[in-house]
Backbone as ProteinMPNN parsed JSONL, in Angstrom:
{"seq_chain_A": "XXXXXXXXXXXXXXXXXXXXXXXXXXXXXXXXXXXXXXXXXXXXXXXXXXXXXXXXXXXXXXXXXXXXXXXXXXXXXXXXXXXXXXXXXXXXXXXXXXXXXXXXXXXXXXXXXXXXXXXXXXXXXXX", "coords_chain_A": {"N_chain_A": [[26.785, 4.838, -6.383], [24.369, 6.403, -7.708], [22.428, 9.208, -9.524], [19.576, 10.893, -10.049], [17.765, 13.483, -11.469], [14.745, 15.288, -11.398], [13.095, 17.599, -12.904], [11.417, 20.873, -12.414], [7.849, 20.633, -12.089], [7.565, 18.018, -11.737], [6.195, 15.094, -10.546], [5.487, 14.316, -7.429], [4.298, 12.275, -5.886], [4.559, 10.127, -7.903], [7.294, 9.893, -8.215], [8.033, 9.094, -5.404], [6.951, 6.611, -5.352], [8.065, 5.366, -7.574], [10.576, 5.342, -6.386], [10.112, 3.626, -4.239], [9.429, 1.643, -5.63], [12.146, 0.69, -6.613], [13.199, -0.256, -4.619], [14.039, -2.678, -3.756], [16.49, -3.112, -4.875], [17.772, -0.93, -4.42], [19.065, 1.567, -1.926], [17.251, 4.575, -1.392], [17.289, 7.97, -1.38], [15.359, 10.885, -1.69], [14.846, 14.232, -2.401], [14.023, 17.538, -1.986], [14.952, 20.262, -3.872], [15.521, 23.755, -4.994], [15.339, 23.79, -7.565], [14.02, 21.38, -8.382], [13.646, 18.111, -8.093], [15.82, 15.655, -6.435], [17.179, 12.571, -6.568], [18.814, 10.093, -5.034], [20.289, 7.064, -5.361], [21.781, 4.149, -3.8], [23.161, 1.164, -4.388], [22.02, -2.212, -3.451], [24.065, -4.591, -2.696], [25.105, -5.775, -5.832], [23.875, -4.213, -7.665], [23.014, -2.651, -10.794], [22.46, -0.088, -13.211], [20.486, 1.504, -12.026], [19.573, 4.237, -12.271], [18.406, 4.038, -14.527], [16.327, 2.069, -14.152], [15.039, 3.681, -12.075], [14.035, 5.64, -13.686], [12.19, 4.375, -15.387], [10.629, 3.152, -13.848], [9.492, 5.461, -12.669], [8.173, 6.723, -14.899], [6.292, 4.785, -15.402], [4.765, 4.941, -12.975], [3.984, 7.476, -12.883], [2.039, 7.735, -15.049], [0.172, 5.967, -14.309], [-0.86, 7.51, -11.884], [-1.791, 9.71, -13.188], [-3.734, 8.591, -14.884], [-5.346, 7.894, -12.799], [-6.34, 10.04, -11.415], [-7.56, 11.16, -13.704], [-9.656, 9.169, -13.607], [-10.989, 9.768, -11.17], [-12.511, 11.789, -11.325], [-14.893, 10.742, -12.699], [-15.791, 8.842, -10.927], [-16.428, 10.48, -8.801], [-18.707, 11.806, -9.868], [-20.48, 9.746, -10.461], [-20.91, 8.874, -7.719], [-21.967, 11.122, -6.515], [-24.442, 11.215, -7.902], [-25.614, 8.766, -7.004], [-25.732, 9.404, -4.088], [-27.663, 11.404, -4.308], [-29.918, 10.47, -5.007], [-30.337, 8.2, -3.276], [-32.181, 6.981, -0.481], [-32.577, 7.581, 2.788], [-31.918, 5.439, 5.77], [-33.331, 2.163, 6.438], [-34.293, 1.239, 4.047], [-32.479, 1.986, 2.227], [-30.666, 0.133, 0.665], [-30.301, -0.114, -2.082], [-29.883, 1.302, -5.321], [-32.067, 3.702, -6.593], [-34.342, 3.515, -9.297], [-34.175, 5.802, -11.025], [-31.778, 6.867, -10.355], [-30.006, 4.942, -11.102], [-30.215, 4.941, -13.82], [-29.29, 7.5, -14.374], [-26.762, 7.247, -13.632], [-26.033, 4.997, -15.734], [-26.152, 6.662, -17.964], [-24.13, 8.391, -17.515], [-21.981, 6.766, -17.461], [-21.96, 5.781, -20.301], [-21.455, 8.05, -21.401], [-18.931, 8.25, -20.679], [-17.609, 6.111, -21.81], [-18.014, 6.578, -24.381], [-16.223, 8.951, -24.701], [-13.977, 7.722, -24.685], [-12.526, 7.138, -21.979], [-10.167, 5.463, -20.298], [-10.586, 2.181, -18.782], [-9.447, 0.769, -16.488], [-10.059, -0.385, -13.98], [-12.395, -1.533, -14.146], [-15.049, -0.252, -13.757], [-16.783, 0.98, -15.314], [-18.323, -1.019, -16.325], [-21.474, -2.184, -15.394], [-22.613, -3.753, -12.746], [-24.122, -7.183, -12.044], [-26.842, -8.478, -10.647]], "CA_chain_A": [[25.777, 5.437, -6.251], [23.626, 7.067, -8.841], [21.489, 10.306, -9.171], [18.35, 11.099, -10.968], [17.203, 14.739, -11.1], [13.561, 15.39, -12.009], [12.891, 19.09, -13.007], [10.459, 21.517, -11.746], [6.868, 19.992, -12.685], [7.519, 16.541, -11.313], [5.125, 14.385, -9.976], [6.117, 13.694, -6.15], [3.709, 10.856, -5.874], [5.187, 9.178, -8.824], [8.608, 9.704, -7.598], [7.922, 8.155, -4.307], [6.167, 5.525, -5.979], [9.253, 4.798, -8.139], [11.747, 4.948, -5.327], [9.703, 2.287, -3.34], [9.597, 0.131, -6.607], [13.541, 0.127, -6.87], [13.914, -0.401, -3.059], [14.71, -4.021, -3.344], [17.713, -3.106, -5.536], [18.855, 0.121, -3.956], [18.63, 2.278, -0.787], [17.068, 5.731, -2.064], [16.869, 9.332, -0.926], [14.303, 11.682, -2.44], [15.223, 15.355, -1.853], [13.561, 18.428, -3.084], [15.657, 21.586, -4.024], [15.024, 24.864, -5.513], [15.198, 23.432, -9.164], [13.182, 20.054, -8.817], [13.775, 16.796, -7.122], [16.96, 14.998, -6.469], [16.927, 11.196, -6.286], [20.067, 9.527, -5.303], [20.531, 5.728, -5.064], [22.688, 3.504, -3.594], [22.806, -0.285, -4.691], [22.258, -3.118, -2.527], [24.785, -5.551, -3.544], [25.967, -5.395, -7.14], [22.644, -3.67, -8.822], [23.536, -1.655, -11.545], [21.408, 0.464, -14.181], [19.538, 1.975, -10.935], [19.047, 5.434, -12.586], [17.424, 3.831, -15.8], [15.333, 1.467, -13.453], [14.136, 4.352, -11.36], [13.349, 6.243, -14.827], [11.43, 3.639, -16.032], [9.348, 3.183, -12.682], [8.613, 6.842, -12.357], [7.372, 6.951, -15.949], [4.826, 3.992, -15.142], [4.047, 5.557, -11.649], [3.238, 8.891, -13.442], [1.001, 7.253, -16.06], [-0.928, 5.369, -13.263], [-1.517, 8.416, -11.373], [-2.565, 10.453, -14.336], [-5.045, 7.727, -15.051], [-6.178, 7.56, -11.558], [-6.725, 11.513, -11.279], [-8.907, 11.331, -14.884], [-11.016, 8.457, -13.27], [-11.476, 10.283, -9.858], [-13.786, 12.698, -11.653], [-16.135, 10.04, -13.183], [-16.184, 8.16, -9.688], [-17.043, 11.418, -7.988], [-19.773, 11.876, -10.523], [-21.158, 8.683, -9.967], [-21.202, 8.963, -6.19], [-22.791, 12.121, -6.352], [-25.822, 10.818, -8.521], [-26.014, 7.753, -6.056], [-26.168, 9.943, -3.052], [-28.761, 12.619, -4.495], [-31.127, 9.643, -4.997], [-30.425, 7.146, -2.056], [-32.963, 7.362, 0.518], [-31.81, 7.091, 4.152], [-32.638, 4.679, 6.487], [-33.016, 0.683, 6.009], [-34.565, 1.018, 2.571], [-31.21, 2.457, 1.334], [-29.9, -0.757, 0.585], [-29.986, -0.396, -3.477], [-30.225, 2.351, -6.143], [-33.287, 4.06, -7.164], [-34.174, 3.091, -10.675], [-33.783, 6.676, -11.592], [-30.302, 7.186, -10.077], [-29.238, 3.739, -11.889], [-30.329, 5.59, -15.207], [-28.443, 8.512, -14.749], [-25.587, 6.814, -13.703], [-25.977, 4.485, -16.796], [-25.8, 7.644, -18.807], [-22.792, 8.972, -17.081], [-20.93, 5.634, -17.885], [-21.892, 5.559, -21.603], [-20.665, 9.083, -21.951], [-17.475, 8.276, -20.458], [-16.901, 5.101, -22.578], [-18.003, 7.452, -25.833], [-15.078, 9.784, -24.569], [-12.772, 6.838, -24.622], [-11.657, 7.18, -21.141], [-9.611, 4.098, -19.87], [-11.336, 1.645, -17.466], [-8.753, -0.338, -15.798], [-10.646, -0.913, -12.714], [-13.653, -2.056, -14.545], [-15.891, 0.51, -13.141], [-17.617, 1.258, -16.431], [-19.258, -2.128, -16.714], [-22.494, -2.503, -14.515], [-22.502, -5.207, -11.821], [-25.044, -7.793, -12.206], [-27.126, -9.048, -9.512]], "C_chain_A": [[25.494, 6.25, -7.526], [22.695, 8.274, -8.599], [20.641, 10.461, -10.241], [17.896, 12.556, -10.599], [15.939, 14.886, -12.163], [13.434, 17.024, -11.912], [11.809, 19.471, -12.604], [9.05, 20.891, -12.771], [6.765, 18.539, -12.474], [6.431, 16.105, -10.634], [5.543, 13.763, -8.637], [5.676, 12.377, -5.952], [4.241, 9.693, -6.61], [6.572, 9.152, -8.482], [8.589, 8.977, -6.58], [7.682, 6.9, -4.528], [7.459, 4.808, -6.622], [10.428, 4.342, -7.12], [11.314, 3.814, -4.47], [10.068, 1.258, -4.357], [10.832, -0.279, -6.828], [14.028, -0.281, -5.578], [14.398, -1.597, -2.795], [16.146, -3.989, -4.01], [18.689, -1.982, -5.044], [18.107, 0.675, -2.789], [18.252, 3.66, -1.617], [16.875, 7.003, -1.088], [16.26, 10.331, -1.717], [14.446, 12.898, -1.63], [14.676, 16.596, -2.621], [14.443, 19.578, -2.873], [14.836, 22.565, -4.788], [14.662, 24.738, -7.185], [14.142, 22.222, -9.433], [13.303, 19.086, -7.65], [15.019, 16.062, -7.412], [16.712, 13.611, -6.071], [18.284, 10.416, -6.145], [19.798, 7.888, -4.421], [21.791, 4.936, -4.99], [22.533, 1.952, -3.616], [23.005, -1.038, -3.568], [22.817, -4.163, -3.162], [25.528, -5.06, -4.668], [24.992, -5.118, -8.241], [23.509, -2.768, -9.563], [22.275, -1.07, -12.435], [20.336, 1.008, -13.064], [18.881, 3.223, -11.418], [17.919, 4.98, -13.645], [16.043, 3.066, -15.153], [14.456, 2.416, -12.751], [13.219, 5.321, -12.437], [11.999, 5.66, -15.095], [10.142, 3.399, -14.98], [8.661, 4.334, -12.569], [7.78, 7.15, -13.7], [6.085, 6.133, -15.817], [4.173, 4.487, -13.9], [3.151, 6.692, -12.331], [1.975, 8.482, -14.35], [-0.252, 6.754, -15.126], [-1.645, 6.523, -12.779], [-2.066, 9.4, -11.88], [-3.883, 9.76, -14.631], [-6.087, 7.993, -13.835], [-6.929, 9.073, -11.299], [-8.041, 11.615, -12.361], [-10.121, 10.497, -14.126], [-11.526, 9.02, -12.097], [-12.595, 11.194, -10.287], [-15.11, 11.936, -12.082], [-16.508, 9.232, -11.963], [-17.02, 9.205, -9.024], [-18.554, 11.765, -8.433], [-20.999, 10.93, -10.291], [-21.665, 8.607, -8.553], [-22.076, 9.9, -5.876], [-24.345, 12.007, -6.551], [-26.334, 9.862, -7.746], [-26.543, 8.462, -4.722], [-27.273, 10.872, -3.055], [-30.036, 11.595, -4.525], [-31.299, 8.539, -4.169], [-31.167, 7.635, -1.1], [-32.106, 6.875, 1.761], [-32.663, 6.464, 4.805], [-32.673, 3.176, 6.109], [-33.313, 0.507, 4.888], [-33.566, 1.562, 1.595], [-30.246, 1.515, 1.046], [-29.727, -0.94, -1.05], [-30.39, 0.945, -3.966], [-31.625, 2.51, -6.588], [-33.167, 3.746, -8.666], [-33.8, 4.526, -11.568], [-32.202, 7.312, -11.37], [-29.775, 6.044, -10.955], [-29.366, 4.299, -13.528], [-29.462, 6.559, -15.61], [-26.967, 8.226, -14.753], [-25.015, 5.967, -14.988], [-25.42, 5.387, -17.937], [-24.544, 8.182, -18.645], [-21.516, 7.972, -17.543], [-20.93, 5.67, -19.579], [-21.202, 6.715, -22.024], [-19.11, 9.098, -21.81], [-16.655, 7.201, -21.358], [-16.979, 5.818, -23.938], [-16.521, 8.337, -25.904], [-14.008, 9.086, -24.762], [-11.969, 6.878, -23.455], [-11.307, 5.657, -20.838], [-10.357, 3.533, -18.773], [-10.584, 0.337, -16.823], [-9.281, -1.105, -14.611], [-11.871, -1.538, -13.029], [-14.851, -1.431, -13.979], [-16.996, 0.934, -14.339], [-18.464, 0.171, -16.668], [-20.251, -2.359, -15.49], [-22.433, -3.819, -14.024], [-23.99, -5.807, -12.014], [-25.656, -8.312, -10.727], [-27.582, -10.387, -9.437]], "O_chain_A": [[26.39, 6.677, -8.255], [22.18, 8.362, -7.484], [21.023, 10.144, -11.368], [17.661, 12.79, -9.414], [16.01, 14.69, -13.376], [13.681, 17.606, -10.856], [10.992, 18.588, -12.341], [9.184, 20.717, -13.982], [5.881, 17.899, -13.043], [5.71, 16.955, -10.111], [5.979, 12.615, -8.718], [6.453, 11.428, -5.849], [4.373, 8.559, -6.149], [7.009, 8.002, -8.507], [9.238, 7.944, -6.748], [8.249, 6.051, -3.84], [7.829, 3.725, -6.169], [11.018, 3.262, -7.094], [12.175, 3.071, -3.998], [10.777, 0.273, -4.148], [10.981, -1.439, -7.211], [15.199, -0.633, -5.437], [15.104, -1.785, -1.805], [16.947, -4.857, -3.664], [19.915, -1.971, -5.149], [16.919, 0.451, -2.559], [18.995, 3.879, -2.574], [16.262, 6.857, -0.031], [16.982, 10.611, -2.674], [14.26, 12.862, -0.413], [14.872, 16.668, -3.834], [14.7, 19.893, -1.711], [13.694, 22.326, -5.178], [13.893, 25.449, -7.832], [13.528, 22.108, -10.494], [13.067, 19.341, -6.469], [15.298, 15.835, -8.589], [15.94, 13.486, -5.121], [18.852, 10.108, -7.194], [19.314, 7.662, -3.312], [22.685, 4.971, -5.835], [21.731, 1.478, -2.811], [23.89, -0.782, -2.751], [22.239, -4.699, -4.107], [26.379, -4.172, -4.615], [25.082, -5.544, -9.392], [24.514, -2.221, -9.111], [21.171, -1.603, -12.326], [19.167, 0.85, -13.416], [17.71, 3.405, -11.083], [16.773, 5.432, -13.646], [14.907, 3.358, -15.527], [13.248, 2.179, -12.715], [12.067, 5.694, -12.213], [10.931, 6.27, -15.048], [8.951, 3.458, -15.285], [7.443, 4.369, -12.398], [6.744, 7.806, -13.587], [4.98, 6.619, -16.054], [2.945, 4.412, -13.853], [1.923, 6.768, -12.311], [0.921, 9.094, -14.182], [-1.417, 7.13, -15.254], [-2.827, 6.692, -13.078], [-2.84, 10.075, -11.202], [-4.966, 10.346, -14.608], [-7.292, 8.23, -13.915], [-8.119, 9.09, -10.985], [-9.173, 11.998, -12.067], [-11.265, 10.937, -14.013], [-12.713, 8.74, -11.927], [-13.581, 11.31, -9.559], [-16.227, 12.405, -11.865], [-17.69, 8.891, -11.961], [-18.176, 8.948, -8.69], [-19.458, 11.967, -7.622], [-22.156, 11.247, -10.016], [-22.828, 8.275, -8.322], [-22.95, 9.67, -5.04], [-25.238, 12.438, -5.822], [-27.559, 9.903, -7.639], [-27.654, 8.164, -4.282], [-27.836, 11.171, -2.002], [-31.108, 11.977, -4.057], [-32.336, 7.883, -4.268], [-30.904, 8.785, -0.75], [-31.21, 6.031, 1.754], [-33.879, 6.628, 4.705], [-31.816, 2.945, 5.256], [-32.71, -0.425, 4.356], [-33.751, 1.599, 0.378], [-29.058, 1.834, 1.108], [-29.028, -1.892, -1.396], [-31.094, 1.689, -3.283], [-32.299, 1.537, -6.926], [-32.073, 3.712, -9.228], [-33.222, 4.428, -12.65], [-31.633, 8.087, -12.139], [-28.868, 6.456, -11.678], [-28.503, 3.968, -14.341], [-28.937, 6.654, -16.719], [-26.128, 8.702, -15.518], [-23.842, 6.094, -15.34], [-24.503, 5.06, -18.69], [-23.867, 8.44, -19.64], [-20.389, 8.334, -17.881], [-19.829, 5.579, -20.122], [-20.375, 6.595, -22.928], [-18.281, 9.69, -22.501], [-15.454, 7.28, -21.618], [-16.003, 5.672, -24.673], [-15.828, 8.399, -26.919], [-12.978, 9.705, -25.026], [-10.762, 6.697, -23.617], [-12.094, 4.751, -21.113], [-10.765, 4.263, -17.869], [-11.045, -0.798, -16.704], [-8.97, -2.264, -14.336], [-12.437, -2.123, -12.106], [-15.755, -2.22, -13.704], [-18.137, 1.2, -13.962], [-19.48, 0.454, -17.303], [-19.684, -2.782, -14.483], [-22.242, -4.828, -14.703], [-24.952, -5.048, -12.129], [-24.895, -8.506, -9.779], [-27.84, -10.891, -8.344]]}, "name": "protein", "num_of_chains": 1, "seq": "XXXXXXXXXXXXXXXXXXXXXXXXXXXXXXXXXXXXXXXXXXXXXXXXXXXXXXXXXXXXXXXXXXXXXXXXXXXXXXXXXXXXXXXXXXXXXXXXXXXXXXXXXXXXXXXXXXXXXXXXXXXXXXX"}
């Protein structure tokens, strides 16, 4: 059995994702306590180094969640621009030229600010 303690300020979603990530090698129990989060790992078979594997998976998950939260703001702004300009009814099948231009400006600003683009949303789609 191995234990990992995450102090106050931990990212619960990342911790749960990391626990799931090591679930092929270990059974895991994730518990909140007054000082943070306690993760207990029991090996499946002869697995070793579970705490280190969990910490690595936690760091990766935390980075992914942080990037997703940053990108959420950009996605929300794009969708708001689209919704503002999109007509309702059958003619609502494509962006208006004005909305497309505003979205292009938002994407260019995001690219200048150096936001990562792992999902490829900053590249316009071709028809």
